[in-house]
KESE-459807 format. One record per residue (C-alpha): chain; residue number from 1; residue in one letter; x, y, z. Coordinates in nm, 3 decimals. Each point is the difference from the previous one (the first is absolute). Example, Ala and Ser with C-alpha at 12.3 -4.5 7.8 and 13.67 -1.06 7.14 Angstrom:
<atoms>
A_1_A_1.230_-0.450_0.780;
A_2_S_0.137_0.344_-0.066;
</atoms>
This chain:
<atoms>
A_1_M_1.698_-1.850_8.344;
A_2_F_-0.371_0.126_0.031;
A_3_N_0.154_0.375_-0.103;
A_4_Q_0.176_-0.201_-0.309;
A_5_L_-0.377_-0.116_-0.128;
A_6_L_-0.172_0.309_0.039;
A_7_F_0.325_0.195_-0.235;
A_8_Y_-0.123_-0.280_-0.223;
A_9_I_-0.354_0.036_0.006;
A_10_G_0.014_0.372_-0.026;
A_11_T_0.247_-0.011_-0.318;
A_12_Y_-0.265_-0.205_-0.147;
A_13_L_-0.343_0.201_0.082;
A_14_L_0.233_0.304_-0.173;
A_15_L_0.108_-0.177_-0.300;
A_16_L_-0.424_-0.112_-0.064;
A_17_Q_-0.047_0.335_0.063;
A_18_S_0.235_0.155_-0.244;
A_19_R_-0.102_-0.274_-0.281;
A_20_N_-0.356_0.073_0.084;
A_21_Q_0.071_0.374_-0.071;
A_22_V_0.238_-0.044_-0.304;
A_23_S_-0.272_-0.208_-0.156;
A_24_V_-0.288_0.254_0.067;
A_25_S_0.209_0.269_-0.145;
A_26_S_0.033_-0.201_-0.300;
A_27_T_-0.331_-0.036_-0.057;
A_28_M_-0.089_0.368_0.040;
A_29_M_0.272_0.043_-0.304;
A_30_T_-0.138_-0.227_-0.183;
A_31_T_-0.409_0.120_0.062;
A_32_T_0.161_0.370_-0.046;
A_33_T_0.182_-0.085_-0.325;
A_34_E_-0.281_-0.157_-0.144;
A_35_E_-0.240_0.265_0.100;
A_36_S_0.231_0.244_-0.172;
A_37_A_-0.004_-0.180_-0.291;
A_38_A_-0.335_-0.047_-0.091;
A_39_L_-0.043_0.364_0.068;
A_40_Q_0.215_0.078_-0.303;
A_41_P_-0.123_0.168_-0.303;
A_42_Y_0.049_-0.260_-0.295;
A_43_F_-0.029_0.045_-0.407;
A_44_D_-0.268_-0.091_-0.203;
A_45_F_0.243_-0.178_-0.274;
A_46_D_-0.279_-0.067_-0.265;
A_47_V_0.035_0.334_-0.150;
A_48_P_0.163_0.078_-0.298;
A_49_R_0.374_0.123_0.054;
A_50_N_0.104_0.011_-0.384;
A_51_L_-0.167_0.312_-0.199;
A_52_T_0.045_0.092_-0.316;
A_53_V_-0.102_0.351_-0.165;
A_54_T_0.034_0.237_-0.284;
A_55_V_0.195_0.329_0.007;
A_56_G_-0.296_0.268_0.178;
A_57_Q_-0.198_-0.321_0.047;
A_58_T_-0.072_0.031_0.426;
A_59_G_0.081_-0.279_0.170;
A_60_F_-0.124_-0.107_0.319;
A_61_L_0.231_-0.243_0.215;
A_62_H_-0.238_-0.173_0.286;
A_63_C_0.114_-0.093_0.349;
A_64_R_-0.263_-0.177_0.223;
A_65_V_0.135_-0.003_0.367;
A_66_E_-0.255_-0.204_0.269;
A_67_R_0.076_0.050_0.348;
A_68_L_0.189_0.304_-0.025;
A_69_G_-0.097_0.165_0.371;
A_70_D_0.165_0.268_0.070;
A_71_K_0.329_-0.034_-0.265;
A_72_D_-0.001_0.187_-0.295;
A_73_V_0.071_-0.059_-0.355;
A_74_A_0.246_0.127_-0.257;
A_75_W_0.081_0.024_-0.329;
A_76_I_0.398_-0.019_-0.080;
A_77_R_0.135_0.056_-0.365;
A_78_Q_0.272_-0.255_0.010;
A_79_R_0.287_0.101_-0.231;
A_80_D_0.017_0.348_0.197;
A_81_L_-0.149_-0.146_0.365;
A_82_H_-0.195_0.334_-0.078;
A_83_I_-0.334_-0.031_0.240;
A_84_L_-0.281_0.111_-0.222;
A_85_T_-0.296_0.032_0.269;
A_86_T_-0.036_-0.151_0.358;
A_87_G_-0.320_-0.073_0.101;
A_88_A_-0.285_0.281_-0.146;
A_89_S_0.321_0.228_-0.013;
A_90_T_0.228_0.068_-0.347;
A_91_Y_0.348_0.017_0.064;
A_92_T_0.133_0.149_-0.379;
A_93_S_-0.038_0.331_-0.153;
A_94_D_-0.085_-0.272_-0.318;
A_95_Q_-0.376_0.031_0.020;
A_96_R_-0.039_-0.253_-0.250;
A_97_F_-0.005_-0.258_0.262;
A_98_Q_-0.296_0.000_0.247;
A_99_V_-0.100_-0.258_0.218;
A_100_I_-0.402_-0.073_0.025;
A_101_R_-0.166_-0.183_0.266;
A_102_Q_-0.350_0.018_0.136;
A_103_E_-0.068_0.065_0.392;
A_104_N_0.013_-0.330_0.154;
A_105_S_0.122_-0.146_-0.332;
A_106_V_0.287_-0.319_-0.002;
A_107_N_0.102_0.127_-0.311;
A_108_W_0.276_0.242_-0.070;
A_109_T_0.008_0.105_-0.364;
A_110_L_0.299_0.172_-0.156;
A_111_Q_-0.099_0.201_-0.270;
A_112_I_0.222_0.093_-0.263;
A_113_K_-0.098_0.280_-0.285;
A_114_Y_0.108_0.098_-0.311;
A_115_P_0.314_-0.313_0.025;
A_116_Q_0.320_0.021_-0.201;
A_117_V_0.235_-0.258_-0.055;
A_118_R_0.228_0.108_0.276;
A_119_D_-0.266_-0.081_0.212;
A_120_S_0.050_-0.394_-0.051;
A_121_G_0.148_-0.196_0.286;
A_122_V_-0.082_-0.116_0.320;
A_123_Y_-0.253_0.160_0.263;
A_124_E_-0.026_-0.139_0.356;
A_125_C_-0.280_-0.022_0.208;
A_126_Q_0.118_0.017_0.372;
A_127_I_-0.175_-0.036_0.380;
A_128_N_0.244_0.222_0.229;
A_129_T_0.020_-0.322_0.234;
A_130_E_0.307_-0.076_0.207;
A_131_P_0.160_-0.139_-0.229;
A_132_K_-0.163_0.100_-0.258;
A_133_M_-0.247_-0.144_-0.264;
A_134_S_0.028_0.046_-0.373;
A_135_L_-0.169_-0.185_-0.326;
A_136_S_0.173_0.097_-0.376;
A_137_Y_-0.189_0.130_-0.269;
A_138_R_0.155_0.040_-0.356;
A_139_L_-0.112_0.288_-0.222;
A_140_N_0.057_0.005_-0.389;
A_141_V_-0.066_0.277_-0.183;
A_142_I_0.027_-0.063_-0.397;
A_143_G_0.006_0.295_-0.268;
A_144_N_-0.332_0.056_-0.207;
A_145_T_0.252_0.010_-0.292;
A_146_L_0.136_-0.372_0.017;
A_147_I_-0.167_-0.089_-0.291;
A_148_E_-0.049_0.213_-0.273;
A_149_P_-0.250_-0.117_-0.302;
A_150_A_0.118_-0.139_-0.336;
A_151_G_-0.114_0.159_-0.327;
A_152_Q_-0.276_-0.129_-0.125;
A_153_E_-0.338_0.045_-0.226;
A_154_N_-0.257_0.210_0.261;
A_155_D_-0.290_0.020_-0.312;
A_156_I_-0.309_-0.277_-0.001;
A_157_H_-0.243_-0.004_-0.294;
A_158_T_-0.283_-0.181_-0.025;
A_159_S_-0.361_0.041_-0.096;
A_160_E_-0.292_0.018_0.148;
A_161_N_-0.174_-0.327_0.169;
A_162_R_0.392_-0.186_-0.035;
A_163_R_0.087_-0.178_0.323;
A_164_I_0.297_0.107_0.185;
A_165_I_0.235_-0.207_0.241;
A_166_V_0.300_0.062_0.104;
A_167_E_0.207_-0.282_0.223;
A_168_T_0.329_0.007_0.203;
A_169_D_0.106_-0.274_0.205;
A_170_W_0.335_-0.094_0.195;
A_171_T_0.137_-0.288_0.184;
A_172_D_-0.307_-0.064_0.212;
A_173_V_0.117_0.295_0.185;
A_174_L_-0.283_0.320_-0.200;
A_175_T_-0.296_-0.053_-0.211;
A_176_S_-0.161_0.264_-0.167;
A_177_R_-0.276_0.072_-0.222;
A_178_L_-0.158_0.235_-0.204;
A_179_K_-0.320_-0.018_-0.189;
A_180_I_-0.241_0.175_-0.217;
A_181_K_-0.285_-0.193_-0.127;
A_182_R_-0.197_0.178_-0.315;
A_183_V_0.217_0.348_0.062;
A_184_V_-0.184_0.307_-0.117;
A_185_Q_0.115_0.364_-0.140;
A_186_S_-0.008_0.113_0.417;
A_187_D_0.219_-0.232_0.046;
A_188_T_0.293_0.177_-0.211;
A_189_G_0.260_0.116_0.287;
A_190_N_0.357_-0.060_0.155;
A_191_Y_0.040_-0.304_0.244;
A_192_T_0.285_-0.012_0.243;
A_193_C_0.162_-0.285_0.182;
A_194_V_0.140_0.152_0.322;
A_195_P_0.250_-0.251_0.187;
A_196_T_0.138_0.192_0.343;
A_197_M_0.377_-0.135_-0.079;
A_198_A_0.031_0.136_-0.328;
A_199_K_-0.150_0.276_-0.228;
A_200_S_-0.373_-0.044_-0.154;
A_201_A_-0.060_-0.099_-0.358;
A_202_S_-0.273_0.100_-0.197;
A_203_V_-0.181_-0.061_-0.300;
A_204_Y_-0.243_0.182_-0.214;
A_205_A_-0.314_-0.179_-0.179;
A_206_H_-0.164_0.141_-0.306;
A_207_V_-0.352_-0.141_-0.052;
A_208_I_-0.072_0.087_-0.350;
A_209_S_-0.368_-0.028_-0.183;
A_210_G_-0.029_0.003_-0.372;
A_211_E_-0.235_-0.066_-0.295;
A_212_H_0.151_-0.343_-0.075;
A_213_P_0.095_-0.212_0.351;
A_214_A_0.120_-0.360_-0.120;
A_215_A_0.291_0.159_-0.205;
A_216_M_0.051_0.271_0.298;
A_217_Q_0.019_-0.289_0.229;
A_218_H_0.247_-0.184_-0.214;
A_219_N_0.192_0.268_-0.055;
A_220_A_0.000_0.094_0.391;
A_221_A_0.042_-0.381_0.117;
A_222_T_0.330_0.004_-0.159;
A_223_K_0.089_0.336_0.207;
A_224_V_-0.136_-0.116_0.310;
A_225_S_0.198_-0.346_-0.016;
A_226_R_0.314_0.180_-0.043;
A_227_S_-0.034_0.279_0.201;
A_228_F_-0.141_-0.220_0.306;
A_229_L_0.251_-0.275_-0.045;
A_230_L_0.307_0.247_0.015;
A_231_Q_-0.249_0.214_0.297;
A_232_A_-0.013_-0.363_0.206;
A_233_M_0.360_-0.129_-0.092;
A_234_Y_0.113_0.353_0.135;
A_235_I_-0.235_0.026_0.333;
A_236_L_0.151_-0.366_0.075;
A_237_I_0.327_0.127_-0.027;
A_238_L_-0.065_0.269_0.234;
A_239_L_-0.197_-0.270_0.288;
A_240_G_0.338_-0.236_-0.055;
A_241_Q_0.204_0.250_0.106;
A_242_V_-0.228_0.180_0.310;
A_243_T_-0.096_-0.350_0.143;
A_244_S_0.316_-0.057_0.158;
A_245_L_-0.121_0.319_0.179;
A_246_K_-0.308_-0.101_0.191;
A_247_P_-0.242_0.097_0.136;
A_248_H_-0.087_0.176_-0.260;
A_249_L_-0.396_0.081_-0.183;
A_250_L_-0.082_-0.015_-0.394;
A_251_D_-0.272_0.254_-0.054;
A_252_F_-0.159_0.090_-0.323;
A_253_S_-0.207_0.334_-0.056;
A_254_K_-0.160_0.156_-0.293;
A_255_Q_0.052_0.407_-0.015;
A_256_K_-0.265_0.096_-0.248;
A_257_A_-0.294_-0.222_-0.075;
A_258_R_-0.229_-0.173_0.173;
A_259_L_0.136_-0.408_0.056;
A_260_F_-0.186_-0.296_-0.087;
A_261_A_0.267_-0.238_0.141;
A_262_S_0.038_-0.303_0.248;
A_263_G_0.318_0.036_0.151;
A_264_A_0.233_-0.220_0.226;
A_265_S_0.318_0.041_0.259;
A_266_D_0.053_-0.295_0.145;
A_267_I_0.345_0.016_0.226;
A_268_R_0.126_-0.339_0.147;
</atoms>
């Protein structure tokens, strides 16, 4: 009877010890897993991941990796799973691809020089963890001959001291204005509208001086009104076609003379 009691007590103590060991082991595993997760690198999701460029315009895909530690970052082209770069090294014979990273920086930027339409697609920024972590980026390369200028009058005639205004508006997305107040002969020259998503469109302004400015102003007013109306309509059509290809930039430049103008470009 006494021996049987000792047996039960011993069995109970063994079970209790086994449970404590399992509990300690489970706690250690949980702690280890949490510590491992806390040390894992992670992506910054606040960077833009959809880039649109025109043919020949250098593109940059920015990948930010925090807490990288001893891991490496690679850029992979998804369509053929080709490894373009790993760390600071390039693994493609195509010299247009290069990774840019300053020392101790969290930014791993893939630079694509002279991109072509065929380069469009998905690119992955990948960390060599186990399992691997990756973040996808989309590159859109648009041909710079996508929009061809339509035929329009490119000459504007006006007399001195008149005020020329060109205004183009399109659905609250882009507003641009070119104004020349009190023009003088030195304002004669070529003015070019240069959108990044289409070919440029130019207009040549002739400033005329004469002995009868009143008559010339009257005649010039007719030409200015007609020419600028056609030009404004053309720019509107152009902007209507390129607005869907955001982001874009509209710039007015004068090629031959000094510009007395106030220009505004507002892209929302």
